[in-house]
C-alpha positions in Angstrom: -31.0 -3.9 -35.7 -28.7 -0.9 -36.6 -28.0 -0.3 -40.2 -24.6 -0.7 -41.8 -24.3 3.1 -42.1 -24.9 3.5 -38.3 -22.4 0.8 -37.5 -19.8 2.4 -39.8 -20.3 5.8 -38.0 -19.8 4.0 -34.7 -16.6 2.4 -35.9 -15.3 5.8 -37.0 -16.2 7.3 -33.6 -14.4 4.6 -31.6 -11.4 4.9 -33.9 -11.2 8.6 -33.2 -11.4 7.9 -29.5 -8.7 5.3 -29.8 -6.4 7.7 -31.4 -6.9 10.2 -28.6 -6.3 7.6 -25.9 -3.2 6.3 -27.7 -1.8 9.8 -27.9 -2.5 10.4 -24.2 -0.9 7.1 -23.3 2.3 8.1 -25.2 2.4 11.6 -23.6 1.9 10.1 -20.1 4.6 7.6 -20.8 7.2 10.2 -21.6 6.2 12.5 -18.7 6.2 9.5 -16.3 9.9 8.8 -17.1 10.7 12.4 -16.3 8.6 12.4 -13.1 10.4 9.2 -12.0 13.8 10.7 -12.6 12.9 13.8 -10.6 11.6 11.7 -7.7 14.7 9.5 -7.7 17.0 12.6 -8.0 15.6 14.0 -4.7 16.1 10.8 -2.8 19.8 11.2 -1.9 19.3 14.7 -0.7 16.3 13.7 1.4 18.2 10.9 3.0 21.2 13.1 3.8 19.1 15.9 5.3 17.2 13.3 7.5 20.5 11.9 8.7 21.9 15.4 9.4 18.7 16.3 11.3 19.1 13.3 13.5 22.7 14.3 14.3 21.9 17.9 15.0 18.9 16.9 17.3 21.3 14.6 19.2 23.7 17.4 19.8 21.0 20.0 20.6 18.1 20.0 23.0 16.0 21.7 20.4 13.4 22.5 23.0 13.1 26.1 21.9 12.2 25.3 18.3 8.5 25.5 17.7 8.5 22.9 15.0 9.5 20.1 17.3 6.7 20.3 19.8 3.2 21.7 19.9 2.9 24.6 22.3 -0.9 25.2 22.2 -3.9 23.5 23.7 -5.6 23.3 20.2 -6.7 19.8 19.2 -7.1 20.7 15.6 -5.4 18.6 13.0 -4.4 20.0 9.6 -4.6 17.5 6.7 -2.7 18.3 3.5 -4.3 16.2 0.7 -2.3 15.9 -2.5 -4.4 14.9 -5.5 -4.6 15.6 -9.2 -5.9 18.5 -11.3 -7.2 16.3 -14.1 -9.1 13.0 -14.4 -8.8 10.1 -16.8 -6.3 8.5 -14.4 -8.1 5.3 -13.4 -8.7 5.0 -9.6 -6.0 7.5 -8.7 -8.4 10.3 -7.7 -10.9 8.0 -6.2 -8.3 6.4 -3.9 -7.0 9.7 -2.6 -10.5 11.1 -2.1 -11.5 8.0 -0.2 -8.5 8.4 2.1 -9.4 12.0 2.7 -13.0 11.2 3.5 -11.9 8.4 5.9 -9.5 10.8 7.7 -12.3 13.3 8.5 -15.2 10.9 8.9 -17.4 11.5 11.9 -15.2 14.4 13.0 -16.7 17.8 13.8 -15.7 20.5 11.3 -14.1 22.5 14.1 -11.6 19.8 14.8 -9.7 19.8 11.6 -8.3 22.0 8.8 -8.1 21.0 5.2 -5.4 22.0 2.7 -5.9 20.5 -0.8 -3.5 20.3 -3.7 -5.1 19.7 -7.0 -8.6 20.4 -8.3 -10.1 16.9 -7.8 -9.8 16.8 -4.0 -11.3 20.3 -3.7 -14.2 19.3 -6.0 -14.8 16.1 -4.1 -15.2 18.0 -0.8 -18.4 19.4 -2.3 -20.0 16.0 -2.1 -19.1 15.9 1.6 -20.6 19.4 2.1 -17.1 20.7 3.0 -14.8 23.3 1.7 -11.0 23.5 1.8 -9.4 26.0 4.1 -6.6 26.5 1.7 -6.1 25.1 -1.8 -3.5 25.0 -4.6 -3.9 23.8 -8.1 -2.4 23.9 -11.6 0.8 21.9 -10.9 -0.2 18.4 -9.8 1.7 16.7 -12.6 4.7 19.0 -12.7 5.3 20.4 -9.2 8.2 22.8 -8.5 10.1 23.3 -5.3 8.6 26.7 -4.9 5.1 25.1 -4.8 6.3 22.8 -1.9 7.8 25.8 -0.1 4.5 27.7 -0.2 2.5 24.7 1.1 5.1 24.0 3.9 5.1 27.6 5.0 1.3 27.7 5.3 1.4 24.5 7.3 4.2 25.6 9.5 2.5 29.0 10.2 -0.7 27.3 11.2 1.3 25.0 13.6 3.5 27.7 15.1 0.7 30.1 15.7 -1.3 27.4 17.6 -4.1 27.2 15.0 -3.4 23.4 14.8 -1.6 20.9 17.0 -0.5 18.6 14.3 -0.1 18.4 10.5 -0.5 15.3 8.4 0.0 14.9 4.7 -2.0 12.4 2.6 -0.5 11.6 -0.8 0.0 8.7 -3.3 3.3 6.9 -3.0 4.5 5.8 -6.4 5.8 2.2 -6.7 5.2 1.4 -10.3 3.0 2.4 -13.2 0.6 -0.4 -12.1 0.9 0.1 -8.3 0.4 3.2 -6.2 -0.3 3.3 -2.5 -2.1 6.1 -0.6 0.1 7.1 2.3 -0.4 9.3 5.4 2.7 10.9 7.0 2.9 12.9 10.2 4.5 16.2 9.1 4.4 18.3 12.3 5.5 18.2 15.0 8.8 16.8 13.6 9.6 13.7 15.5 12.8 13.7 17.5 15.2 10.7 17.0 14.9 7.9 19.5 17.1 8.1 22.6 18.9 4.8 21.7 19.7 6.3 18.2 21.0 9.5 19.6 23.4 7.7 22.0 24.9 5.8 19.1 25.6 8.9 17.1 29.2 9.9 16.6 30.4 13.2 18.0 30.4 16.2 15.6 31.6 19.7 15.9 29.1 22.3 14.7 29.7 25.9 13.7 27.6 27.8 14.5 26.0 26.2 17.5 23.8 23.1 17.0 20.7 25.1 18.0 21.3 27.6 15.1 22.0 24.8 12.7 18.8 23.1 13.8 16.8 26.3 13.4 18.0 26.6 9.8 17.7 22.9 8.9 14.1 22.2 10.1 12.3 24.4 7.5 14.4 22.9 4.7 13.6 19.4 6.0 9.9 20.4 6.0 10.1 21.7 2.4 11.8 18.5 1.2 9.1 16.2 2.8 6.4 18.2 1.1 8.3 18.3 -2.2 8.9 14.6 -2.1 5.1 13.9 -1.6 4.3 16.2 -4.6 6.8 14.4 -6.8 5.5 10.9 -5.7 2.0 12.0 -6.3 2.9 13.4 -9.8 4.6 10.1 -10.8 1.6 8.2 -9.4 -0.9 10.3 -11.4 1.0 9.9 -14.6 1.5 6.2 -14.1 -2.2 5.7 -13.4 -3.1 7.8 -16.4 -0.8 5.8 -18.7 -2.2 2.5 -17.4 -5.8 3.8 -17.8 -5.1 5.0 -21.4 -3.4 1.7 -22.3 -6.5 -0.2 -21.1 -8.8 2.2 -23.0 -6.8 1.9 -26.2 -6.9 -1.9 -26.0 -10.7 -1.9 -25.2 -11.3 0.4 -28.2 -9.4 -2.0 -30.4 -11.5 -4.9 -29.3 -14.7 -3.0 -29.8 -13.6 -2.0 -33.3 -13.0 -5.6 -34.2 -16.4 -6.6 -32.9 -18.1 -3.8 -34.7 -16.3 -4.6 -37.9 -17.5 -8.2 -37.8 -21.0 -7.0 -37.1 -20.8 -4.5 -40.0 -19.6 -7.2 -42.4 -22.5 -9.4 -41.3 -25.1 -6.6 -41.8 -23.6 -5.6 -45.1 -23.6 -9.2 -46.3 -27.2 -9.6 -45.2 -28.1 -6.5 -47.1 -26.4 -7.7 -50.3 -28.1 -11.1 -49.9 -31.5 -9.4 -49.6 -30.8 -7.3 -52.7 -29.8 -10.3 -54.7 -32.9 -12.2 -53.5 -35.1 -9.3 -54.6 -33.4 -9.1 -58.0 -33.8 -12.9 -58.6 -37.4 -12.8 -57.4 -38.1 -9.8 -59.7 -36.5 -11.6 -62.7 -38.5 -14.8 -62.0 -41.7 -12.7 -61.8 -41.1 -11.3 -65.3 -40.7 -14.7 -66.9 
């Protein structure tokens, strides 16, 4: 049975850990609100640019734009996996890594290209005996638009040059601090609107020509889709970390209570033993 001193050391250790997890919970809570605000702020622009893209596609054939259709015989698929740089976020990293592993399972290495965002997906690839073809890190919980542009440009270059025939992005879609869903989206080629939808569109006058507008609009649309996935993943990471740290703080509190009860019992038993020895010694002297 551990002594009272050992139990007391354990209580102090758990208390220090609880203070750390409580501080991480508070920091994640504040940063989560900011991440949610950023994700919500981009939603109106994303919706507008999607609607504009549909109208421009309806007015233009768009057949000459390389982002709308694959022009190579390559069957390679590029997967962009958006994860986290840090741990202590519950099942967040495990879920995104599981989705990445499922996407490339049983596929020959020559049939896919891997782009990873965050250190955790790149590290997990070592367990699969794989390496990322391109990786970014250092901004998983605070992405900037320039980060999304760099990733989108790399993906578009691989698609336009014929290195890959399709680009898919795997990320965590934020729903709430308690719920995140791993989502896979087809990034390239960009899907054209359905014929029924294009017929229902109102007539618009474009200046310059619709083809020129489409040529300028498609890269911006691509940047926004990638940026939205980064923001969603950042909010999901912070939400998962806040939930995990809340649970850790509560568990530490319960453990401290149990250890305190145990400490009091051991201490009381020690006092009882000492009193028994004193009484026994006094009786022996009589």
